[in-house]
C-alpha positions as CSV (number, residue, x, y, z in Angstrom):
1,X,112.2,92.5,83.4
2,X,109.1,91.8,85.5
3,X,108.6,89.6,88.5
4,X,107.5,86.1,88.5
5,X,103.9,85.7,89.7
6,X,103.7,85.7,93.5
7,X,102.9,82.5,95.5
8,X,99.5,81.0,95.2
9,X,98.6,81.2,98.8
10,X,96.4,84.3,99.3
11,X,95.4,86.5,102.2
12,X,97.6,88.5,104.5
13,X,101.0,87.0,103.8
14,X,104.7,87.8,103.7
15,X,106.4,86.5,100.7
16,X,109.5,86.8,98.6
17,X,109.2,87.7,95.0
18,X,112.3,86.7,93.0
19,X,113.4,87.9,89.5
20,X,116.1,86.7,87.3
21,X,118.6,89.0,89.0
22,X,118.0,87.1,92.3
23,X,117.0,90.4,94.1
24,X,114.0,90.0,96.3
25,X,111.2,92.3,97.5
26,X,109.8,91.1,100.8
27,X,106.1,91.8,100.4
28,X,103.2,91.8,102.8
29,X,100.4,90.8,100.5
30,X,96.8,91.5,101.7
31,X,94.0,89.8,99.9
32,X,90.5,91.4,100.0
33,X,87.0,90.0,99.2
34,X,86.2,92.6,96.5
35,X,82.5,92.4,97.4
36,X,81.7,95.9,96.0
37,X,80.0,97.2,99.2
38,X,82.2,100.3,99.6
39,X,81.5,101.6,96.0
40,X,77.7,101.1,96.1
41,X,75.6,104.3,96.6
42,X,72.4,104.6,98.7
43,X,69.3,106.5,97.5
44,X,71.0,109.9,98.4
45,X,74.0,109.0,96.3
46,X,76.2,108.3,99.3
47,X,78.8,105.5,99.5
48,X,79.3,103.5,102.7
49,X,81.8,105.9,104.3
50,X,79.8,109.0,103.3
51,X,76.6,107.5,104.8
52,X,78.4,106.8,108.1
53,X,79.8,110.4,108.2
54,X,76.4,111.9,107.3
55,X,74.8,110.1,110.3
56,X,77.0,112.4,112.5
57,X,76.2,115.6,110.6
58,X,74.8,117.2,113.7
59,X,78.1,117.1,115.7
60,X,79.8,120.4,116.3
61,X,83.3,118.8,116.1
62,X,83.7,115.9,113.8
63,X,86.9,114.0,112.8
64,X,86.7,111.8,109.7
65,X,89.5,109.2,109.5
66,X,89.2,107.5,106.2
67,X,91.7,106.2,103.5
68,X,92.5,108.0,100.3
69,X,89.9,107.5,97.6
70,X,87.1,106.7,100.0
71,X,85.2,109.9,99.2
72,X,86.0,112.3,102.0
73,X,85.6,115.4,99.9
74,X,82.0,114.4,98.9
75,X,81.2,113.4,102.5
76,X,82.1,116.9,103.5
77,X,79.8,118.4,100.8
78,X,76.8,116.4,102.2
79,X,77.6,117.5,105.8
80,X,78.3,121.1,104.9
81,X,75.1,121.5,102.9
82,X,73.1,120.2,105.8
83,X,74.9,122.5,108.3
84,X,74.2,125.5,106.0
85,X,70.5,124.7,105.2
86,X,69.3,122.9,108.4
87,X,71.7,123.8,111.2
88,X,71.7,127.6,110.9
89,X,75.4,128.0,110.0
90,X,76.2,131.1,107.9
91,X,79.0,129.9,105.7
92,X,81.4,127.0,105.1
93,X,85.2,127.4,104.6
94,X,87.0,124.4,103.2
95,X,90.8,124.5,103.9
96,X,93.2,122.3,101.9
97,X,97.0,121.9,102.2
98,X,97.8,122.8,98.6
99,X,96.1,124.4,95.6
100,X,95.9,121.2,93.5
101,X,93.6,119.6,96.1
102,X,91.1,122.5,95.8
103,X,89.8,120.8,92.6
104,X,88.3,118.0,94.9
105,X,85.8,120.6,96.0
106,X,84.7,121.9,92.6
107,X,80.9,122.1,91.8
108,X,79.2,118.8,92.1
109,X,75.6,118.1,90.9
110,X,74.7,115.9,93.9
111,X,70.9,116.1,93.2
112,X,71.6,114.0,90.0
113,X,72.3,111.1,92.4
114,X,69.4,111.7,94.8
115,X,70.6,114.4,97.3
116,X,68.4,117.4,97.9
117,X,70.9,120.1,97.0
118,X,73.9,120.6,94.7
119,X,77.4,121.7,95.8
120,X,78.3,125.0,94.3
121,X,81.4,127.2,94.8
122,X,81.4,130.6,92.9
123,X,84.6,130.9,90.9
124,X,85.8,133.9,92.8
125,X,85.6,132.0,96.1
126,X,87.7,129.0,95.0
127,X,91.0,130.7,96.0
128,X,93.0,127.6,94.9
129,X,92.2,128.7,91.3
130,X,92.6,132.4,91.9
131,X,95.7,134.2,90.5
132,X,98.1,136.1,92.8
133,X,99.8,135.4,96.1
134,X,98.4,134.9,99.6
135,X,98.1,138.7,100.3
136,X,95.3,139.2,97.7
137,X,93.7,135.9,98.8
138,X,93.6,137.0,102.4
139,X,91.7,140.1,101.4
140,X,89.3,137.8,99.4
141,X,88.6,135.8,102.6
142,X,87.6,139.1,104.2
143,X,85.3,140.0,101.3
144,X,83.7,136.5,101.4
145,X,83.0,136.8,105.2
146,X,81.2,140.0,104.5
147,X,79.1,138.5,101.7
148,X,76.0,136.4,101.6
149,X,77.7,133.6,99.6
150,X,77.9,130.3,101.2
151,X,81.2,128.4,100.3
152,X,84.9,129.3,100.1
153,X,87.8,127.0,99.3
154,X,91.4,128.1,100.3
155,X,94.7,126.7,101.3
156,X,95.9,126.1,104.8
157,X,98.4,129.0,104.3
158,X,95.7,131.5,103.2
159,X,93.5,130.5,106.2
160,X,96.4,130.9,108.6
161,X,97.1,134.4,107.3
162,X,93.4,135.3,107.4
163,X,93.1,134.3,111.1
164,X,96.3,136.4,111.8
165,X,94.7,139.4,110.0
166,X,91.1,139.2,111.1
167,X,91.2,137.3,114.4
168,X,89.1,134.3,115.3
169,X,85.8,136.1,116.2
170,X,85.0,136.8,112.5
171,X,84.6,133.0,111.9
172,X,81.8,132.6,114.5
173,X,78.7,130.6,113.3
174,X,80.6,129.2,110.4
175,X,81.8,125.7,109.4
176,X,85.6,125.3,109.1
177,X,86.4,122.1,107.3
178,X,90.1,121.1,107.3
179,X,91.2,118.5,104.7
180,X,94.4,116.4,105.2
181,X,94.2,117.2,108.9
182,X,97.5,115.4,109.7
183,X,99.2,118.6,108.6
184,X,98.0,120.1,111.9
185,X,100.0,119.6,115.1
186,X,99.4,120.4,118.8
187,X,103.0,121.8,118.8
188,X,102.8,125.5,119.7
189,X,105.1,126.2,116.6
190,X,102.4,124.9,114.3
191,X,100.3,128.0,113.5
192,X,97.3,126.1,112.0
193,X,97.2,123.9,115.2
194,X,97.3,127.0,117.4
195,X,94.5,128.7,115.4
196,X,92.3,125.6,115.6
197,X,92.9,125.3,119.3
198,X,91.8,128.9,119.8
199,X,88.6,128.3,117.6
200,X,87.8,125.2,119.7
201,X,88.4,127.2,123.0
202,X,86.0,130.0,121.8
203,X,83.5,127.3,120.8
204,X,81.5,129.4,118.3
205,X,82.4,127.4,115.1
206,X,81.7,124.0,113.8
207,X,84.8,122.0,112.7
208,X,85.0,119.0,110.4
209,X,88.5,117.6,110.2
210,X,89.4,114.9,107.5
211,X,92.4,112.8,107.1
212,X,93.6,109.6,105.5
213,X,96.3,109.1,108.1
214,X,95.7,110.4,111.5
215,X,99.4,110.3,112.6
216,X,102.3,112.5,111.8
217,X,105.8,111.4,110.7
218,X,107.3,113.3,113.6
219,X,105.0,111.4,116.1
220,X,103.6,114.8,117.3
221,X,100.0,114.7,118.6
222,X,97.7,116.3,116.0
223,X,95.4,117.8,118.7
224,X,95.9,118.2,122.4
225,X,94.0,115.5,124.4
226,X,91.5,118.0,125.8
227,X,90.6,119.3,122.3
228,X,90.5,115.8,120.8
229,X,88.1,114.7,123.4
230,X,85.5,117.2,122.1
231,X,85.5,115.6,118.6
232,X,83.2,112.8,117.6
233,X,85.0,110.4,115.3
234,X,83.9,108.6,112.1
235,X,86.4,105.8,111.3
236,X,86.4,104.0,108.0
237,X,89.3,101.5,107.8
238,X,91.5,100.6,104.9
239,X,90.2,97.0,105.3
240,X,86.6,98.1,104.9
241,X,87.5,100.3,102.0
242,X,89.5,97.7,100.0
243,X,87.3,94.8,101.0
244,X,84.4,96.7,99.6
245,X,86.0,97.4,96.2
246,X,84.7,95.9,93.0
247,X,87.9,95.1,91.2
248,X,91.1,95.5,93.3
249,X,91.6,92.3,95.3
250,X,95.3,92.3,96.4
251,X,97.7,94.9,97.7
252,X,101.5,94.1,98.1
253,X,103.8,96.3,100.2
254,X,107.5,95.7,100.3
255,X,111.0,97.2,100.5
256,X,114.0,96.4,98.3
257,X,117.7,97.2,99.0
258,X,120.1,98.1,96.2
259,X,123.8,99.0,96.0
260,X,125.4,101.5,93.6
261,X,123.1,103.9,91.7
262,X,119.4,103.2,92.0
263,X,119.0,104.1,88.3
264,X,121.0,101.0,87.4
265,X,118.8,98.7,89.5
266,X,115.5,100.3,88.7
267,X,114.3,97.7,86.2
268,X,114.6,95.0,88.8
269,X,111.6,96.5,90.5
270,X,109.9,98.6,87.7
271,X,107.8,96.5,85.4
272,X,107.0,98.6,82.3
273,X,103.8,96.6,81.8
274,X,102.4,98.0,85.1
275,X,100.9,101.5,85.4
276,X,103.5,103.1,87.7
277,X,104.1,106.3,89.6
278,X,107.8,106.5,90.3
279,X,108.9,109.0,92.9
280,X,112.6,109.7,92.5
281,X,114.6,110.7,95.6
282,X,114.8,114.2,97.0
283,X,118.1,115.9,95.7
284,X,119.3,116.2,99.3
285,X,118.8,112.5,100.1
286,X,121.5,109.9,100.2
287,X,120.0,108.0,97.3
288,X,120.1,111.0,94.9
289,X,122.8,111.4,92.4
290,X,122.3,115.2,92.8
291,X,121.2,115.5,89.1
292,X,117.5,114.8,89.0
293,X,117.3,115.4,85.2
294,X,120.0,113.0,84.5
295,X,118.3,110.4,86.7
296,X,115.1,110.8,84.6
297,X,117.0,110.4,81.4
298,X,118.8,107.3,82.7
299,X,115.4,105.7,83.7
300,X,113.9,106.6,80.3
301,X,117.0,105.2,78.6
302,X,116.7,101.9,80.6
303,X,113.1,101.5,79.5
304,X,113.8,101.7,75.8
305,X,114.4,104.0,72.8
306,X,113.2,107.5,73.1
307,X,110.8,108.4,70.2
308,X,110.3,112.1,71.0
309,X,107.5,114.0,72.8
310,X,103.8,113.9,72.2
311,X,102.9,117.4,71.0
312,X,99.4,117.4,72.6
313,X,100.4,116.2,76.1
314,X,104.1,116.7,76.5
315,X,104.5,113.0,77.4
316,X,107.8,111.3,76.5
317,X,107.3,108.4,74.1
318,X,109.6,105.4,74.6
319,X,109.7,102.2,72.6
320,X,110.4,99.1,74.7
321,X,112.5,96.2,73.3
322,X,109.2,94.3,72.8
323,X,108.0,97.1,70.5
324,X,105.4,98.7,72.8
325,X,105.4,102.5,73.0
326,X,105.3,103.8,76.6
327,X,103.8,107.2,77.4
328,X,105.8,108.7,80.2
329,X,104.8,111.9,82.1
330,X,107.9,113.7,83.4
331,X,106.9,115.9,86.4
332,X,110.5,116.4,87.4
333,X,111.3,118.9,84.6
334,X,111.6,122.4,86.1
335,X,110.8,124.3,82.9
336,X,107.4,125.7,83.8
337,X,105.9,125.6,80.3
338,X,106.8,121.9,79.9
339,X,105.8,120.8,83.3
340,X,102.5,122.7,83.3
341,X,101.6,121.1,79.9
342,X,102.3,117.6,81.3
343,X,100.4,118.4,84.6
344,X,97.4,119.8,82.7
345,X,97.4,116.6,80.4
346,X,97.3,114.4,83.5
347,X,94.4,116.4,85.0
348,X,92.4,116.4,81.7
349,X,88.9,115.4,82.8
350,X,88.2,113.9,79.4
351,X,91.0,111.4,80.0
352,X,90.1,110.5,83.6
353,X,88.9,107.0,82.6
354,X,91.2,106.4,79.7
355,X,93.5,103.6,80.8
356,X,96.0,104.1,78.0
357,X,96.4,107.9,78.4
358,X,99.7,107.5,80.3
359,X,101.8,104.5,81.4
360,X,104.4,105.8,83.8
361,X,104.5,109.1,85.8
362,X,108.0,110.2,87.1
363,X,107.7,112.7,89.9
364,X,109.7,114.2,92.7
365,X,107.6,116.4,95.0
366,X,104.3,116.0,93.1
367,X,101.7,113.3,92.5
368,X,101.2,112.5,96.2
369,X,98.3,113.9,98.3
370,X,95.1,114.3,96.5
371,X,96.6,113.2,93.1
372,X,94.0,111.0,91.4
373,X,95.1,108.4,88.8
374,X,92.8,105.4,89.2
375,X,94.8,103.1,86.9
376,X,98.0,103.3,89.0
377,X,99.1,99.7,89.8
378,X,102.5,100.3,91.3
379,X,103.7,103.2,93.5
380,X,107.5,102.9,93.4
381,X,109.4,105.2,95.8
382,X,113.2,105.6,95.7
383,X,114.7,106.6,99.0
384,X,113.1,106.6,102.4
385,X,110.5,109.3,103.0
386,X,110.9,110.9,106.4
387,X,107.2,110.9,107.0
388,X,105.0,107.8,107.5
389,X,102.1,110.0,106.5
390,X,103.7,110.6,103.1
391,X,104.1,106.9,102.6
392,X,100.4,106.3,103.4
393,X,99.6,109.1,100.9
394,X,101.8,107.6,98.2
395,X,100.3,104.1,98.8
396,X,96.9,105.7,98.4
397,X,97.8,106.6,94.8
398,X,97.8,102.9,94.0
399,X,94.7,101.9,96.0
400,X,92.1,103.3,93.6
401,X,89.5,100.8,92.3
402,X,89.4,100.5,88.5
403,X,88.0,98.0,86.0
404,X,90.5,95.2,85.2
405,X,92.9,96.2,88.0
406,X,93.0,93.3,90.4
407,X,96.4,93.8,92.0
408,X,98.4,96.9,93.3
409,X,101.7,97.3,95.0
410,X,104.0,99.8,96.8
411,X,107.7,99.3,96.7
412,X,110.3,101.3,98.6
413,X,113.7,101.2,97.1
414,X,116.4,101.8,99.7
415,X,120.2,102.1,99.4
416,X,122.2,99.4,101.3
417,X,124.7,100.8,103.8
418,X,128.3,101.2,102.5
419,X,131.6,101.2,104.3
420,X,131.8,104.9,105.1
421,X,130.8,105.3,108.8
422,X,128.6,108.4,108.3
423,X,126.8,106.8,105.4
424,X,126.3,103.6,107.5
425,X,124.6,105.5,110.4
426,X,122.3,107.4,107.9
427,X,121.5,104.1,106.1
428,X,120.7,102.4,109.4
429,X,118.3,105.1,110.2
430,X,116.6,104.8,106.8
431,X,116.4,101.1,107.1
432,X,114.8,101.3,110.6
433,X,112.3,103.9,109.3
434,X,111.4,101.6,106.3
435,X,110.8,98.7,108.7
436,X,108.7,100.9,110.9
437,X,106.6,102.0,107.9
438,X,106.2,98.4,106.8
439,X,105.0,97.3,110.3
440,X,102.6,100.2,110.5
441,X,101.1,99.6,107.1
442,X,100.6,95.9,108.0
443,X,98.6,97.2,110.9
444,X,96.7,99.8,108.9
445,X,95.7,97.2,106.2
446,X,94.5,94.5,108.6
447,X,91.0,94.1,109.9
448,X,90.1,95.7,113.2
449,X,90.8,94.0,116.5
450,X,88.3,93.9,119.3
451,X,89.8,92.3,122.4
452,X,87.8,91.0,125.4
453,X,89.0,89.4,128.6
454,X,88.2,85.7,128.7
455,X,85.8,85.0,131.6
456,X,83.2,82.4,132.5
457,X,80.5,84.9,131.2
458,X,82.0,84.9,127.7
459,X,80.0,83.6,124.8
460,X,79.9,83.8,121.0
461,X,79.1,87.3,119.5
462,X,76.4,87.3,116.9
463,X,77.7,87.8,113.3
464,X,81.2,86.4,114.1
465,X,82.6,83.2,112.6
466,X,84.6,81.2,115.1
467,X,86.1,78.7,112.6
468,X,85.5,75.0,111.8
469,X,84.8,73.9,115.4
470,X,82.6,76.9,116.3
471,X,82.8,78.6,119.7
472,X,84.6,76.7,122.5
473,X,83.6,77.9,126.0
474,X,86.7,76.1,127.4
475,X,89.2,78.1,125.3
476,X,90.1,81.6,124.2
477,X,88.2,82.1,120.9
478,X,88.9,84.1,117.8
479,X,85.9,85.2,115.8
480,X,85.8,87.2,112.5
481,X,83.1,89.2,110.9
482,X,83.9,89.6,107.2
483,X,81.3,92.2,106.5
484,X,82.6,94.7,109.1
485,X,86.2,93.5,108.8
486,X,86.5,93.0,112.6
487,X,88.1,90.4,114.8
488,X,86.6,89.4,118.2
489,X,89.5,87.9,120.3
490,X,89.3,86.6,123.9
491,X,92.5,87.0,125.9
492,X,93.0,85.7,129.5
493,X,94.2,88.3,132.0
494,X,93.4,91.3,129.7
495,X,92.7,94.6,131.5
496,X,89.5,96.2,130.1
497,X,89.4,100.0,129.6
498,X,87.1,101.7,132.1
499,X,86.7,105.3,131.1
500,X,84.9,106.5,127.9
501,X,88.2,107.9,126.5
502,X,90.2,104.7,127.1
503,X,87.4,102.7,125.4
504,X,87.5,105.1,122.5
505,X,91.3,104.7,122.2
506,X,91.1,100.9,122.3
507,X,88.4,100.9,119.6
508,X,89.6,103.8,117.4
509,X,93.2,104.7,118.0
510,X,95.4,101.7,118.5
511,X,97.2,102.4,115.2
512,X,98.2,105.8,116.5
513,X,99.8,104.2,119.6
514,X,101.5,101.5,117.5
515,X,102.8,104.3,115.2
516,X,104.5,106.0,118.1
517,X,105.9,102.7,119.3
518,X,107.4,101.5,116.0
519,X,108.8,105.0,115.3
520,X,110.6,105.0,118.7
521,X,114.3,104.6,117.6
522,X,115.5,102.9,120.7
523,X,112.6,100.4,120.6
524,X,113.1,99.3,117.0
525,X,116.9,99.2,117.4
526,X,116.8,96.9,120.4
527,X,113.9,94.9,119.0
528,X,115.9,94.1,115.9
529,X,119.5,93.8,117.1
530,X,119.8,93.4,120.8
531,X,120.5,89.7,121.4
532,X,120.1,90.1,125.2
533,X,116.7,91.8,124.9
534,X,113.9,90.6,127.1
535,X,110.7,91.3,125.0
536,X,108.8,92.7,128.0
537,X,111.3,95.6,128.2
538,X,109.7,96.7,124.9
539,X,106.1,95.5,125.3
540,X,105.7,96.5,128.9
541,X,108.3,99.3,129.7
542,X,108.7,101.1,126.4
543,X,105.1,100.8,125.3
544,X,104.0,101.7,128.8
545,X,106.1,104.9,128.6
546,X,104.7,105.8,125.2
547,X,101.1,105.3,126.3
548,X,101.7,107.3,129.6
549,X,103.2,110.2,127.6
550,X,100.5,110.2,125.0
551,X,97.5,109.9,127.3
552,X,98.6,111.5,130.6
553,X,94.9,112.2,131.5
554,X,94.1,108.4,131.8
555,X,94.6,106.7,135.2
556,X,97.2,104.0,135.6
557,X,94.7,101.1,135.0
558,X,93.4,102.6,131.8
559,X,96.9,103.3,130.6
560,X,97.7,99.6,131.2
561,X,94.5,98.6,129.3
562,X,95.6,100.7,126.2
563,X,99.1,99.3,126.4
564,X,97.9,95.7,126.5
565,X,95.4,96.3,123.6
566,X,98.1,98.0,121.4
567,X,100.7,95.2,122.1
568,X,98.1,92.5,121.4
569,X,97.1,94.1,118.0
570,X,100.8,94.5,117.0
571,X,102.0,91.1,118.1
572,X,99.0,89.0,116.9
573,X,99.5,90.6,113.4
574,X,103.2,89.7,113.5
575,X,102.4,86.1,114.6
576,X,99.9,85.8,111.8
577,X,102.4,87.1,109.3
578,X,105.0,84.6,110.6
579,X,102.5,81.7,110.1
580,X,101.6,82.9,106.7
581,X,105.2,83.3,105.7
582,X,106.0,79.7,106.6
583,X,102.9,78.7,104.8
584,X,101.3,77.0,107.8
585,X,101.2,73.2,107.9
586,X,99.0,72.7,104.9
587,X,100.9,75.2,102.7
588,X,97.8,76.5,101.0
589,X,95.6,79.1,102.6
590,X,92.0,79.8,101.5
591,X,91.4,83.1,99.8
592,X,90.9,86.1,102.1
593,X,91.5,84.2,105.3
594,X,95.3,83.9,105.8
595,X,95.4,86.6,108.5
596,X,92.4,85.2,110.2
597,X,93.7,81.7,110.0
598,X,97.1,82.8,111.2
599,X,95.7,84.5,114.3
600,X,93.4,81.5,114.9
601,X,96.2,79.0,114.5
602,X,98.4,80.9,116.9
603,X,95.6,81.0,119.5
604,X,95.0,77.3,119.1
605,X,98.7,76.3,119.2
606,X,99.3,77.9,122.6
607,X,98.1,76.4,125.8
608,X,96.3,79.6,126.7
609,X,96.1,82.9,124.9
610,X,96.9,85.2,127.8
611,X,98.4,88.7,128.0
612,X,101.7,87.5,129.6
613,X,102.3,85.3,126.6
614,X,101.5,88.2,124.2
615,X,103.9,90.4,126.1
616,X,106.7,87.8,125.7
617,X,106.7,88.2,121.9
618,X,109.3,90.5,120.4
619,X,107.3,92.7,118.0
620,X,110.2,93.0,115.6
621,X,111.2,89.4,115.4
622,X,109.5,88.7,112.1
623,X,110.8,92.0,110.6
624,X,114.3,90.9,111.4
625,X,113.7,87.5,109.7
626,X,112.7,89.4,106.5
627,X,115.6,91.8,106.8
628,X,118.1,88.9,107.1
629,X,116.7,87.4,103.8
630,X,116.8,90.7,102.0
631,X,120.0,92.5,102.9
632,X,123.4,91.2,102.1
633,X,125.1,89.5,105.0
634,X,127.9,92.2,105.1
635,X,125.4,95.1,105.2
636,X,123.4,93.4,107.9
637,X,126.6,92.9,110.0
638,X,127.4,96.6,109.6
639,X,123.9,97.7,110.7
640,X,124.1,95.4,113.7
641,X,127.6,96.8,114.6
642,X,126.4,100.4,114.4
643,X,123.5,99.7,116.8
644,X,125.3,97.4,119.3
645,X,128.1,100.0,119.5
646,X,125.5,102.2,121.3
647,X,124.8,99.7,124.1
648,X,122.0,101.2,126.0
649,X,122.4,101.5,129.8
650,X,119.4,101.5,132.1
651,X,118.1,105.0,132.8
652,X,116.5,106.1,136.1
653,X,113.2,106.5,134.3
654,X,113.3,102.9,133.0
655,X,114.4,101.6,136.4
656,X,111.3,103.3,138.0
657,X,109.1,101.7,135.3
658,X,110.7,98.3,136.1
659,X,110.2,98.9,139.8
660,X,106.5,99.6,139.2
661,X,106.2,96.3,137.3
662,X,108.1,94.6,140.2
663,X,105.5,96.0,142.7
664,X,102.7,94.4,140.6
665,X,104.7,91.2,140.5
666,X,104.9,91.3,144.4
667,X,101.2,91.8,144.7
668,X,100.5,88.8,142.5
669,X,103.1,86.4,143.9
670,X,103.7,87.7,147.4
671,X,107.4,88.2,146.9
672,X,109.7,90.6,145.0
673,X,111.4,89.5,141.7
674,X,114.7,87.7,142.2
675,X,117.9,88.9,140.6
676,X,119.0,85.2,140.3
677,X,115.8,84.1,138.6
678,X,116.0,81.9,135.5
679,X,113.2,83.9,134.0
680,X,114.8,86.9,132.1
681,X,111.9,89.3,132.7
682,X,111.8,88.6,136.5
683,X,115.6,89.2,136.5
684,X,115.2,92.4,134.6
685,X,112.6,93.8,137.0
686,X,114.9,92.9,139.9
687,X,117.7,94.8,138.2
688,X,115.4,97.8,138.0
689,X,114.7,97.6,141.8
690,X,118.4,97.1,142.6
691,X,119.3,100.2,140.4
692,X,116.8,102.4,142.3
693,X,118.1,101.1,145.7
694,X,121.7,101.9,144.6
695,X,120.7,105.4,143.4
696,X,119.0,106.1,146.8
697,X,122.1,104.9,148.7
698,X,124.4,107.0,146.6
699,X,122.2,110.1,147.1
700,X,122.1,109.4,150.9
701,X,125.9,109.1,151.0
702,X,126.2,112.4,149.2
């Protein structure tokens, strides 16, 4: 049971894919140019992202934000070798979250491709391969520090214990490179974060931090703002990465609701003809049947007739009704001998480019970060994953470029709420998180937005295409540069960031702000289900609160600039998605331009593209439209009932935020907002002022 082919309109679009069971997966489909630029190497053997990172090799603190499969590990090799040979550093220590990722830093003959040195790690200093527990490995770190050897690779845990044992001074004049940096947190309970903070405070090491998703599922800051300000950033976006691939042209992301046991519904979303990584649910999750082995058996049984086990690889052999024999790797089996055999077969370097080596991988906690299977076309995940970072990592498994692979997709299979009250509440939370993840991924996969205030001085920016009519000085314009994957959008009334840090946030970190916003439970609940919602309560008050909490060092005007830029990025993407979903007026959209056309169409259709108009869009309106088409009417009613039962009252903090907006309103209009106004936002601001007056009176009356 596969899907029918998706709609013909291409680009950034939301579409419904139906199969013969009338279930649908709402998918955001992003179409890329596949111009090959991100996979081409320069004369030193560096791909586009690596070249960009190497240009900043002289920085003491460097943060590389780049998607999975973009070549971060090799970028680090180039930088580390330069620091060791040309910048006087004594040693380089590469720190990875788990042992399996250590293989990314094995010996690499870089000189074969034009670089002036090779990357070499002596076997005894790759502690990810060494036997024994962390105790022995911590001792090995001590021996390495006392040696003349240059490179050590170890896990985050080994490094933490080594700092505990030896102190931070012993790492002076060395490079510490932290892979999968999102595991770090500024929270004092995060030991690795504390150690890195101390190393930055001492200022005697060089730090290179690398991550494919610089946001954490718990919305904690990765670094404190003071420490983060010391880092120079290299950003390479998903859009640049996928646009520059040679083969992969389209990526679909969707969620799918089921009732009953997921194993019964699995073939509605699992197409045996696609190379698939299937992550079954954690045994403690709502979706799990609590018997993971039985679930795997059920899935294998649904796919066809079991033909036994391949003696060489340990893969399960299953004959489909069409007569094809599937090779299935079961990483769920707990028996060490079996699982190690399968795991080793998957990592066999001789099979790395063999498309038919394996067809489906079934995993639970494995095959996520750092797992490399270029042929994967479908990452299918059952049950909501608590961490958005984990979802980005899982999607990264399918976004490898491989010959003949033109389309990839990620599907999240989620249980519909059932009648039991506890289960409903839990299911509601999972649903909200799935929507948050979907909204975030839409943002991550889109081109980059550069916003500028519309003024008389505005003019066309070189290299940007302004559409059929060209640049119009009398309107707000939308330009697009396909090579860099950037939008240039003029917005009337937009506040420009003043400080260097605020400019950096608006250019580099809008996705982190949007992540915190879409993960805010109150925000998403109200955005989806509060019929009385005034959108500005979310776009101005809630987003304003999130920006102020996240960037307390910025002044009020810069905080407002960041807020406006984040809301504009989120809402313009949502409007473009809405236009693409309805197909626009002409129904067909030219390849690779649907998002661009959607943003442009929205800008042309409104009288003026101004910040007030953008603030009046509910960021979750389109997500609700998709939800209403996907979930059964009864389940949707239950979800709405659970959320509206917790009717949110105005808090003193929110009243103060509304009063601040009311003060700005008075400055502009010469009067305070009126509580009897027909404009719902003006009325809401007046309610905030009235609430504060009432509080003061009550306090005065004792």
